[in-house]
C-alpha positions in Angstrom: 113.2 27.1 136.2 110.3 24.9 135.2 110.8 21.1 134.6 108.3 18.6 133.5 107.7 14.9 133.6 108.4 13.1 130.3 107.2 9.5 130.6 109.4 8.1 133.4 112.1 10.7 133.1 112.4 14.2 134.4 114.4 16.8 132.5 115.1 20.6 132.6 113.2 22.3 129.8 115.6 25.2 129.6 118.6 22.8 129.3 117.4 19.9 127.2 120.9 18.8 126.3 122.2 18.6 129.9 122.5 15.1 131.3 120.4 13.8 134.1 120.8 10.8 136.2 119.0 8.9 138.9 119.1 10.2 142.4 121.7 8.7 144.6 119.0 8.5 147.3 116.5 6.7 145.1 114.6 3.7 146.4 115.8 0.3 145.6 114.2 -1.1 142.5 112.0 -4.1 143.3 112.5 -7.1 141.2 110.2 -6.8 138.2 109.4 -3.2 139.0 108.4 -0.7 136.4 110.3 2.6 135.7 107.5 4.5 137.4 108.6 3.0 140.7 111.8 5.0 140.6 112.4 8.6 141.9 114.5 10.8 139.8 115.7 14.3 140.3 117.8 16.8 138.2 121.5 15.9 138.1 123.7 18.1 140.3 125.4 19.5 137.1 122.0 20.7 135.8 121.1 22.4 139.1 124.6 24.0 139.3 124.4 25.5 135.9 120.9 26.8 136.4 122.3 28.7 139.5 125.1 30.1 137.4 122.6 31.2 134.7 120.4 33.0 137.3 123.4 34.8 138.7 124.5 36.0 135.3 121.0 37.3 134.4 120.8 39.2 137.7 124.3 40.6 137.3 123.4 41.8 133.7 120.2 43.5 134.9 122.0 45.3 137.8 125.0 46.5 135.8 124.6 50.2 134.9 125.0 51.2 131.3 127.7 53.8 130.8 126.3 57.1 129.7 127.7 58.6 126.5 127.4 62.3 125.5 124.4 62.9 123.3 123.8 65.8 121.0 121.0 68.0 122.2 118.1 68.0 119.8 117.9 71.2 117.8 121.6 72.0 118.1 123.4 72.1 114.7 126.1 69.5 114.3 128.2 72.3 112.7 128.0 74.6 115.8 131.3 76.5 116.2 130.3 79.6 118.2 128.3 80.3 121.3 128.0 82.5 124.4 128.4 80.6 127.6 125.0 80.1 129.1 126.5 80.7 132.6 129.8 82.1 133.7 132.2 80.6 136.3 130.4 82.4 139.1 133.4 84.3 140.4 133.0 87.5 138.4 136.0 88.2 136.2 138.1 85.3 137.7 137.8 82.7 135.0 140.9 80.8 136.0 143.0 82.6 133.4 142.7 81.8 129.7 143.2 78.1 130.4 140.3 78.1 132.8 138.1 80.0 130.3 138.9 77.6 127.5 138.0 74.7 129.9 134.6 76.3 130.5 134.0 76.5 126.8 134.8 72.8 126.4 132.6 71.9 129.3 129.6 73.9 128.0 130.1 72.4 124.5 130.5 68.9 125.8 127.2 69.2 127.7 125.4 69.5 124.4 127.4 66.8 122.6 130.0 69.0 121.0 133.0 68.7 123.2 135.3 67.2 120.5 136.1 70.6 119.0 139.1 72.8 119.8 137.2 75.4 121.8 138.8 78.8 122.7 137.4 81.7 124.7 137.3 85.0 122.9 139.5 86.9 125.5 142.5 89.0 125.2 145.1 89.0 128.0 148.2 91.0 129.0 151.7 89.5 129.2 152.4 87.5 132.4 155.7 85.9 133.3 156.9 84.1 130.2 153.5 84.4 128.5 153.3 87.1 125.8 150.4 89.4 125.1 147.4 87.5 123.8 144.9 89.0 121.4 141.5 87.4 121.3 141.3 87.5 117.5 144.5 85.4 117.2 143.3 82.4 119.3 140.0 81.5 117.6 141.1 80.2 114.2 140.1 81.3 110.8 136.4 80.5 110.6 133.8 80.2 109.3 131.7 80.1 112.5 128.0 79.2 112.9 125.8 79.3 116.0 123.8 76.6 117.6 121.0 76.9 115.0 123.4 76.6 112.1 123.3 80.3 111.2 126.6 81.7 110.0 128.1 84.4 112.2 131.1 85.2 110.1 133.0 83.6 107.3 136.4 84.7 108.4 138.3 86.5 111.1 138.3 89.7 109.0 134.5 89.5 108.6 134.0 88.8 112.3 135.7 92.1 113.1 133.9 94.1 110.4 130.5 95.7 110.0 129.4 92.6 108.1 129.5 90.3 111.2 126.1 88.7 111.7 125.8 89.1 115.5 122.8 90.3 117.4 120.3 89.2 120.0 118.8 86.7 117.5 122.1 85.1 116.5 124.4 85.4 119.5 123.0 82.3 121.1 124.2 80.1 124.0 125.5 76.5 123.5 121.9 75.4 124.2 120.5 77.5 121.3 118.9 80.0 123.7 118.9 83.8 123.5 120.8 85.8 126.2 118.5 88.3 128.0 119.3 92.0 127.4 119.8 92.3 131.2 122.9 90.1 130.8 124.3 91.7 127.6 127.8 92.6 128.9 130.1 89.9 127.5 133.7 89.7 128.7 136.3 90.3 126.1 139.2 92.5 127.2 139.4 93.6 123.6 139.3 96.5 121.2 136.9 96.5 118.3 139.6 94.8 116.1 140.0 92.0 118.6 143.3 93.1 120.1 144.1 93.7 123.8 143.1 96.9 125.4 146.3 98.4 126.7 145.3 101.8 128.1 144.4 100.3 131.5 143.6 96.9 133.0 140.6 95.6 131.0 141.0 91.9 131.7 140.4 91.6 135.5 144.1 91.0 135.9 144.4 88.5 133.2 141.0 86.9 134.1 142.2 86.0 137.6 140.4 88.6 139.7 137.0 88.6 141.2 137.5 91.9 143.0 140.1 94.5 141.8 140.4 95.6 138.2 137.9 96.1 135.4 137.0 94.3 132.2 136.2 95.5 128.7 132.9 94.1 127.6 130.9 93.9 124.4 127.1 93.9 123.9 125.8 90.7 122.3 122.6 92.5 121.4 124.4 95.5 119.8 122.6 98.0 122.0 123.4 100.0 125.1 125.8 102.6 126.5 129.4 103.4 125.4 130.0 102.0 122.0 126.7 100.3 122.4 126.6 98.6 119.0 129.9 96.9 119.5 129.7 93.1 120.2 133.2 93.0 121.6 134.2 96.4 122.9 131.4 98.6 124.3 132.7 99.8 127.6 134.6 98.9 130.8 132.8 97.2 133.6 132.4 98.8 137.1 134.6 96.1 138.6 135.4 92.4 138.5 133.2 91.0 141.2 130.0 89.2 140.2 128.0 92.1 141.8 130.0 94.7 139.9 129.5 92.9 136.6 125.7 92.6 137.2 125.5 96.2 138.1 126.1 97.1 134.4 124.0 94.3 133.0 126.6 91.6 132.9 126.9 88.1 134.4 130.4 86.9 133.7 129.5 85.4 130.3 132.0 85.2 127.4 132.2 84.1 123.7 133.5 80.7 122.7 134.8 79.9 119.2 135.9 76.6 117.7 139.5 77.2 116.5 139.8 74.0 114.5 
């Protein structure tokens, strides 16, 4: 902190209003001496407050700024539909419906859209006190738009009709990217109308198995074997492990819809 000499006084330039006083160790004033014969220094209160000021400045510079979620450039503020860019990594074991919903929220939050009521488009069989769950009943009424702001469907009825606007160019991830055709098997456990497949296990044991069982999958690019043009009910997987899902061009991905 720079100080300067002003006539026969010394003061702190940064604190012009702070008082100063003669040093307690100054030389005795000779009779008839001039002010220049005295030694002055900053008052202890000035020096003390300068030290506090320095401490506060250093603390402010070293304090980290809390990060806040930011919307990813190019992602529509109205996004209400996406395919997960990655799965859980445990094949068809998504941690049940609750775990799958949590993954939807996490993926959406990563691009600044975690404040919606995100639901995984998955059907599930009854378990314990939980009744049968149909994917179409848990995603709201619509409309839904993708990460680029393009409408997928205006209503639940349109979503499960031939008018649905889903294909490789519109079935995008939360990051606004296309999903490669080599990963086109999307987990659903559902019939074309969005209800649970009941003829056999088609949900990897309620989305808790990464080994036994199988899963009904749809083709996001509307192309391939089985009912190849179906986005939600093309064929059963070969198994529920990550290896088995990849064997038929899947990767444990699933659809997420905003239900609010």
